[in-house]
N, C-alpha and C positions, 0 to 999 in steps of 0.2 A: 504494500500500500504506500502511496505517495503522500506528501504533505505540502501545504502552501503557506507561506508567510506573507501577509498583506503589508506591503512596505511602500505604497505609492503616494501616501498622503503628503501634504505640504507642511504639516506640523505647525499650523498657524498659532495655536495656543502656546507653543513652545518658543516663539520668537522672543528675543533675537537669536537664540541658540541655533535655530533651524534656518537662518538666513544663508548660512554657508555650509551647513552640515545637515544631511537628511536625518530625520528623527531616529530611524533604526540604528544609526551609527553613534548616537549620543552615548556617553559612557556612564555605566553604573556598575559598581563592584569591580572596577578595574578593566572592564571590557565593554564593547558596544552592546546595546540591548539585543540586537539581532543574534549576536554570538551566543547569548544565553539560550535562545530558542534552538539554535543549531545543536548545541551540546545536549539539550534535553531531548531533542529528536533522535540524535545518534544513540544516546543512552537507552532510549525506548525501542531501538531496533529499526528505526527508519533509515533508508539509504538514499532515496531520491527526494529532493526538496525543490519546489518551485518558488521563486521570489518575484513578485511583480514590483515594478518601480516606475517612477515618473520624475518627480522633483529630485534633481541632483542624483539621479539613479546611477550615473556612471561611477560615482564614488562608491556606491554599494558593490558594483561589480569589481572595481579595482581592489577594494578592501578584502572581499570574500573570495574572489577568483572562482575556480571550478569546484571549490569545496573540499579538495583533497586533504587539506591540513586538518579538516574537521572529521575526516572519515566519511564524507558524504559526496554525492554527486549533485551539484547545484545547477538549476536551469532557470533562466530569466525570462519573464514575460514583460517586455518593454512596452509601455503604454504611451510614451510621449506626453500628451495631456492626460492627467490622472483620471481614470474612470472611478465611478463609485464602487462599493465593495462587491455587489452582485455582478456588475458589469466586468469588473476585474477578474472575478472567478470564471465567468463565461469565456472571456478572452483566453484564459489559461487552460480551459478544459482539455484541449488536445495534449497538453503536457502532463495533465494530472491523472487521467484514467489509464488503465492498463488492461491487458487481456485477462489478468487474474481477478481484478475487482474494479467496480465502478464507485467504490467508496474512497474518500480521501479526507485528510485532516486539514483544517484551516485554522491559522492562528493569527490574531491581530499582532502586528509588529510592535505596537506601543503598549504592551502589557508585560508583566512579569508574574510568574506563578510557579509554585513548587508542585503543581499537579503532575502526577505520573502519567505521561502520554501513552504508556504501554497499556493502560486500562482501556483504551479505545480500540486496540487491535482485535480482541476477541469479539467485540460488538460488530465489527465489519465482517468477520468471517461467519457470523451466526445466521446469515441469510437476511432476516428482517425485511421481507418484501413489503410489509405494511408500514414501514418507517422510512422517511426521507432525510431525517436529521436527528443527531444527538447533540445536545448543547451542554456544555459544562457550566453550571451555575454556581454563584458564590453569594455569601452574605452581603447585604447592601452596605456599601461604604458610606462614610459621612457625607460625601458630595453627591450621593445618589440614593438617598434614604428610601425612596418609594419603589425602587427596583424596576425590573423590566417585565418579567413573565412569572406565571404561577406554576410551581412544580408540585404535583400531588404525590401521595404515598405510593402510587403505582408507577411513578417515574414519568408520567405524561405531563407535557407542558401545554399550558393554555395562555392566551394573551393576558387574561386577568383572573382574579379569584372570585369575581361576582358569581354567585350560585355554584361555585366549585370549591371543593375542599382542597386545601393546599397552602403553600407559603410563597409569598411574592419575593423573588430573588433577582439578582443581577446577572445578566449574561456576561460570562468572563471574557468572551472573545476567542474561546477555544471551542471548536466544533468538529464533529464527524459528519460529513455531508455525502449524499449520494447524487450521482450525475442527474438522475431523473428529477431532482428538485429544480433544475434549471431548464427543463424541456420547454422549447418554444421561445426561450429568451435570447436576446442578443447582448452584445457588450454595452448596449445602452440601457440595460435593465435597471440601473439606478442602485439604490442601497439594498443591502441584504435583508434588513428588517422586514419590509413588506413581503418579501418572498417567504420568509420564515412564518410570518403571521398567517399568510394564506394556507401554508401547510399545517399550521396549528389548528386552524378552523376545521380541518379535515381529520384531526387526530393523528397526524403523521409525524409529530415531533416528540421526542422523549428527552430526558435530561439526567444528569448526574450532579449531585451536590458536593462540591469541593469545599472542605472546611479548613483547608490550610491557608498558606500565605498567597495573596493575590494583590497586585497593584496595577491600577490604571495609570500609566505614566503619561498623564495628559498635560501636566504643567511643570515648569522648572522646579517648583517647590516639591512636587511629588517625586521628581527625578532625584533631587537632593536627598529626600527621605529614604528612597529606595537604596541609593548609594550608601547611606549610613547603615541601613539594615543589612545589606550584603556584606559590608565591612565587618559587622559583628558575626555574621554567620560563617564567613570564610576564615580558615585558619591563617 
């Protein structure tokens, strides 16, 4: 199974840091954010990783190369002008699916989590013809107290908890997706959220609740906080 790291955003909330450096290359814990993802993927048994890029994307390719030093094969989906998340995934689909499986993992480039990505591997091999997406959910952070979606005790995700039993949680930016989720869509599909909500309305999205460390690295302050947390964690 392959994986994709979404790295095409302009990182406007991170300015001025991202005026000359793409957000995935900002440093936390002594290395670029995206390198943490690559190491986690390698440790989980992934071999092929697709990275989309647009803003200052040539820096990403120059820094990471072909992925050999990470024990991975890296492939780049060059967008020029950045597409939205669903559009970027649709553009990269030819690089993502394989004869073995139409499932793939997608990770937002601007997060950090200690979630074990190996937990997603058996879900992809279990068939699950009735499911199009598995989302990793986390407790709501202070800057997003109302959460995103409702996860019930059976692991099914709904858009909200009205008339549903479950807990409103935040989407971590880590997901296991099936190619059929994007059937009929083009690279102008827009954001991933509406695509997921449509699948939720049909009961085709499940989730896992990750209770470990997760950071949405959306501002310079959160980047500094993550850097401090990683300095404590690392020997």
